N, C-alpha and C positions, 0 to 999 in steps of 0.2 A: 778762858779766853784765847783765840787760835794765832799762830803769829804766821798769818800767812804773808808778812810782808818781810820775812826772811826766807830765804835759799840757803838748799844745806849744797856744798860743791856734786858734781855728776861723780864724781872718780871717786866717793863714799860708795855707790853705787856700782862699783867695780865689779867683774863676775867675781866669783869663787866654786873651783867645784863643786860640785854637788854631792860628789863620795867622801868627799873632805867635811861637807858639811853637816853630813852623817854618820861622817863616824865619832865626830866631838858632839856631837848634837845642836849643832850652832845654825844659825841663822840671821844674816842679817837683817839691821831693821830698816827699811822703807824712810825718805824724807819725810814726809808728811807726817809721817807717825813720829818722829825722831822730835821734830820739831810741836806737836802735838802732845806730848811725854812735858817737852820741857815748859810748856804753859800753862801745865796741871801746877807747876811749883811755885808755890806765894810769892811776891816779890818783896821781903825782907830785906830790909840790909844787915847787915853785919857780918861778920868772916864767914867761909866758907869753905869744908873741906869735902869736894867731893869722891863717890866712892864709886867707878863703874865695873863692876866685876864682869868677865865672859865679855868683853871690851870691843871685840872683834875687830873691824880697822875705824871703828873708833867711829862711827858716827851718833851716838847719844852722845858722846864727851863731845865733839866737833856744839852740838844743834847747842848743848848748852853752855858752851862757850860763845857760839855767834851770836846765843840771845844776849848772855852780857853783854856782849862789845857793841850790839844798838842799842842799848843803855835800856832793854825791857827791867833786868836786874843790877843794883847797884852793890857792891861784895865788896867790903874790905879785901884786902890781900890776903890769898887763902893755898890749901893746896888743893892738889888734885892725883889721885890713886886708880889707875888701869888696872886690869890681870888680863893677860891673853895667856892661853896657855898652847895657844898656836906659833912655833917659830913663824911660821910662811906669812902670818898676816902680822906679824912686828915692825915691817919696814912701812908698811902704809899706813900701821897704827899712829907711828911717829912723825911721819911726813902730814900727815892729816893735823892731828895735835898740834904740831909746834906751827903750822901756818895760821890752828885758829885761835892758838894762844899768843901772838908777836906781842900785841903790846897791852895783855892783860895782866896783873901783880900776882900772878899765879905760878908754883914750885908746880912741877909735872913729873909723876915719878912711875915709869911704866915700868909694867913688874910680868917676865916671862917664866913665872912661876903658880902652883897650885893652889886656886882661891881658894881653897877648904881646909886644906894646911894652916894656911895661913893665918883665918877668920877665926879657927878653932884657939891657936895658939896664941891671940890677940883679943879673945874671950878667958880663955881659963886663968889670962893675967887681967880682967876687969876693965877692959878698954875700950872706953866708946868713943871715938873717934873725929867719928864723921859729923856732919852738919846736915849734909844730902845724900844719896845713894841715886839712881839709874839706873837704868839694868835689862836688859831683854837676855836674859838668863840659857844657858845650854838646855835641852830638850831631851833625856834619854836618863834612863833606868840606872839603880845603884843597886849591883850585886846584894844580897843577903848577908855573905860573904865578904865585902870588899872593904879594903884602910878605909876608903873614906864612911860607909854603913856605921865603924868602931868609931874614930874621931870624932862623927859626929855625937853618938851618944855621950860621948865624953863631956860633952857639956849640954847633954840634954835636947837635943835632935834626932829627932823618929822618924828617918821619913825614907822616900824609894824612891826618887825622881832629883834629879839637877838641880831642877830647875825649883822646886819647894825649898830646898839644902841652899842654894845660893840669896833665895828671898828673905828664910830663915835666919841665916850666918850675917846678912847686912845691916835687916830687921835689928838684929841682936848689938852690931857695931855701931847702931846710929847713938846719937846722945839726947837727954832728952829734949824735946819736942823736934826732934830729926826729922824730914819728910825724905820719901821713896817712894818713888813712880816707877814700875815694873810691870812691864807685858810678859804674860803668863797664859799656863792655859786654863784655860775653864775647869779641869777636871777636878781640881781640887777641893771646889765648891760642894762635893757630896762625893760616899761611899767612906767605909772603914780605912782605906789605905792614906788619905789627907786628913781623918780623925784629928791627929796629932797636932799637923803642920795648924787646920784650921784653927783650935786651942791655943796656940804660939801665939798666933795674930791677934787675936781677939783680949788675949790678955795682956801684950805688948803693946799693944798700937791702938789707934782711932784707924774706922777706913772713914775716908771723908769723899774719896770721887770713886766707882768704877764705869767703865765704860765697856758697850758692846758692840761688837759688830756683828749686823743682821744677818747680812749671807755668810754662813759657814765657807771656812779657807779662803775667803779674800784678801785678809791683810797680808798675806803671806805668798800670794799665788801663783809669782814668779817660783816661787822653793817649791813648790804644790805640798806647801804644809800640809794635813792633816788635823791639824788637830784646831779647834775652836778657843782662840784667846779671846781673851779682854783684860783693859789696863786698866790697873789699880792704883791707886794716890792712899799711901798709911802715915800716920804719925804717930814716933814713938813717943812712950807715957804722957798723952794727950785725953782729954773726956773726950768720948762717942757723943756726939750730936748726930743729928741727921747726916743721911748720905745722899751724895747727887748723883747721877747714874744718868748716862749720857748716852746713846747709839747715833752711832752714820752705818750706811750698809757695805761699807766697803773703805778704804785706807784714802781714798780721794775724799771723807769728811762733806762732802757736797751737803748731802741732809743733816747735820748734826741738828741734835735738841738734845735738852737734858729737863729732866723733871728731879726733885728733892722727895726723898721718902724717909720716914722714921726709919730708925734702929729695929725698929722691933717688928716690921716688915720683911725688914732683908735677912734679918738671923732670927728665929721664934725664940720666944725666952724660953718654952717648954719645951724646946729642943736638944736633945740629953746629947744628939751628933752636930750640933752646933751646924748645920748647913747652913750655904747663904742662899739666897730665894734672889734671884734677878731681875725685876721685873722688866718684861720686855714690851716692842710695840705690842697694842691688839691683847695685852692681859695685865697691864702693867694696876687695872683695879680691880684683877681676880680678887675675891676672895671664899672661903672655904663658907656657904652659907650653913649655920646653927645644925641642919639636917644633914650636913656633909663631916663632920665635928670628931668623929669618933677616930677610933689608934686600931687596928686590926688585935691588939688586945684586950676594948671592951666591946668587941662583940663575937667573944671568942674562936678569933680565929687567927692563924701563923703564917707565913710562910718562907719557903727553904730551898737552897737550892739545891737541883738535883742531882742525887748523891753518886750519881753512876759514874764513875769516871775511865775513860774506854781504856785508853793504857793502862790505866793499872789493874784490872780488869778481864784483858785478855785471855786467859785460859778461859771464863766462863762465857764468851760473846760466841756469834753464832749467826755467819750472815742470812740466814732463815731458821725459824725453828723448830727443834727436834723436841722429842717425846723427850714431856720434862722441865722441857723451855717456855719461856713467859714471856710479854711484850717489852721491848726495849721503846722507853720513846726520845724520840730527837723531835730537835724544832723543826725538821722537814718534813716527818709525819702530819702534824699541828698548821698543816699549814689551809686556815679558811675550815675545811673537815679535816676530819681524821681521814686520813690512808696509813694503816699498816697492814700484812707487811710490804714495802716496797720492795719491787725486783729489779734489780740488778744499782741495788742502792750501793753507795760507796760505804757505810757506814754499818754495823752489825744490829736486825733487826731485834732479833731477842737475843735475851739470859738467862743462863741457868737458874732455876730455883735448886736450891742446896742447902743444907742445913750451915754451908761456906756464905751464901750471897745472900741469905734473908735480912743483915741485916742494912740491905742497902735495897732493899723494896717495900712497896707499898701496896695494901690490899686494895684490892678491886672497889672501886667505888667512880664519887663525882668529884671531880676535883677540877678548878681551875686552877687555869697555867701560864705563862707568860716570858716570852722570850729575852733570853738576854743580852742576842745584838740581835741589832737589827739593821738594813742597810743603809747609805744617810739616803737615797736615793727614798726610802717611804717617808710619807709625808707622817707618821705617828711612830715615835718613842716607842710606844708600850702595845705590841702587838696580843690580845688574849684569846684564848682557848677553851673551854671544853672537854674533858676526859669525862666517856659517858662508859657506865658498867653495861650498857647493852651491845657495847663495841665488841666487847671480849666474852661474849657466849663460854661458859663453860669454865673462866678462869678465875681465881683466887687470888693470884698477886701481879703487879705492875713494874718497872724500872723504870725512872726516868733520867733524863743524862743530865751532865753537868750544864749544860746552856740553856736548861729550863727554870722557872721557875717554879714553886709547886703550895698552891694556896690549899691550905690544909687542916684537921684539928687533930691534935695530937698524932700524927704519923697516921689518920683516918680521913676516909672521905666527908665529902660537908654536903647539907642538904642540895638535891636537886637545885630548885631555884634559886638558891643562896649561892649556888656555881653559876647558876646562866646572870642573876644580877649581878655578880663578880665581872664576867665577862661586860655584859654593857658597860656597866662603870667604866670601868679599865680603860674600853676601847673609846669615850666619848673625847669630841676635843677638847670639852673643862680640863677633864684629867691630862690629858699631854699639854696643852699650855699651864698645866700647877706643875708637872713635871718639867718643862722645860724652866722655871723659874729656879731651879738649882741644879740641872743636869746637863753639862753642856758637849755627852755624848753620848753615842751611838748604844749604845751597851746598857742596860736598867738591872742592876744586881738586887738582892733579898734586899737591902738595905735600904734602898731608893725607895722600892712595894711600901715599907715599914715605915717611913717617913712622911707618905700619901696623910690623907685621910678620909675617912668612908663611910657613909649612910651604917643607918641601924640594922642589927641583924632584920628587924619588920621593915626597912622598907627595901631592904635589901631583895625578902622573898618578895614584893610586892613589884621589886625589876624585875628579876628572875618571872612571874605569872607573865606579866604584860609581855615581854621578850619572846617566850616559850610560843605565846602566841602571832605572833609575826610570820608574813609569810618569807618575809626575808629582812637582813639585818644588813643593812648597809652604814654607811658613816650618816646620813641625812636622818632614817629614821633613827640611830639610835641617838642622836644629838636632840631631835624632837623626844622620845620617851623621859630624856634627861631634862627638860625645858619642860615638859606636862609635869612631873615630877615637884617639881620647883615652886609650880602657881600655887 
């Protein structure tokens, strides 16, 4: 339910220097989003003990209080604890919340302290004092040797970013049945770095609602945020049921729509990585057909990140190949068709083939490759190519740089038709849609590629043979081949 009749004060959108936001990883919440987040909380009675970590100027807390004052909620007297480490925001935070709580039976505590330190202390003393939490946490990495990383480990939280730390701590501080609504980057839905965080969420709470912004980066367009964000509602220690997925183009919510999905369509029961596959418009009915239901292990293939990290092997790298060197392939060498070496390339084209470098090299053969990074302007997330032995006559070894993923078999090449079939399959619109269900950013890691499902070896062989007969392999041709294979 949208709270369209309630408007937040314009002063809550007063500008804060972008440099300050960047330093602390803070971005203010637009008023439409604030009110929408509030509307996701259940309208139940009882005491209110509300937590707002990283409160900024108070837009989320004020939206919550406005909804209460307007009669949307009916709580018993309660408390509001806000945390804001940026002292420059405290006067606005104090002023905004004092104005909204004027006629409400609520005790306000504004804390200019480190929320992580506070939360860890409360958790270690087994305190779970909050019934509600609403947050737009800071988006900033946590250094591996920082105090934050160490104290989080004291309460069993292993994470790499402040936003996941704030969500994990807030969730842990909720009492049984407590509710949380948070806006966070979608990047936690996949990848190895957030596996522990995903498992914590699924272990301690049920997911009841997920909201997607269909247009990337528009929710915080004023602040030029490059993250793709979602809004998620969690309920502590409650039984997992169906999940409501809502979508709007942007923060105006003018085309808001919802669909309900069984939990096992969002988190696959057999997925050891616990990826969140969030359906979007156009792919909400997608699923892998039986013919495309194989893991890489089942078809005898592997995918690995390119082992050559150039800055660590500088002494062995050369701008152009010297005698005894072998090709070093970067994504730039594999744009559409292979071009190597590249004259005037800003990166080295070759790596010395010596006993010291052999552990980083692959034997020349057929490989399918996928770029780890694509630009946000590109229509597809996965950009696959093949490497052929005929492209390197007289050479026995190859180097793959760290920004490439390589499909191989025990660090050896694969058959030509399987390599071509993989390239067609990975470049299809079908796979692009499947990837977007769990990946909210342009980076494609080996873990993401392992999470996909694939055709059988026999079908890959056929796909490769069909692809080899085509005069050109544009998107329409690739998708037509895929459709034909499924008939």
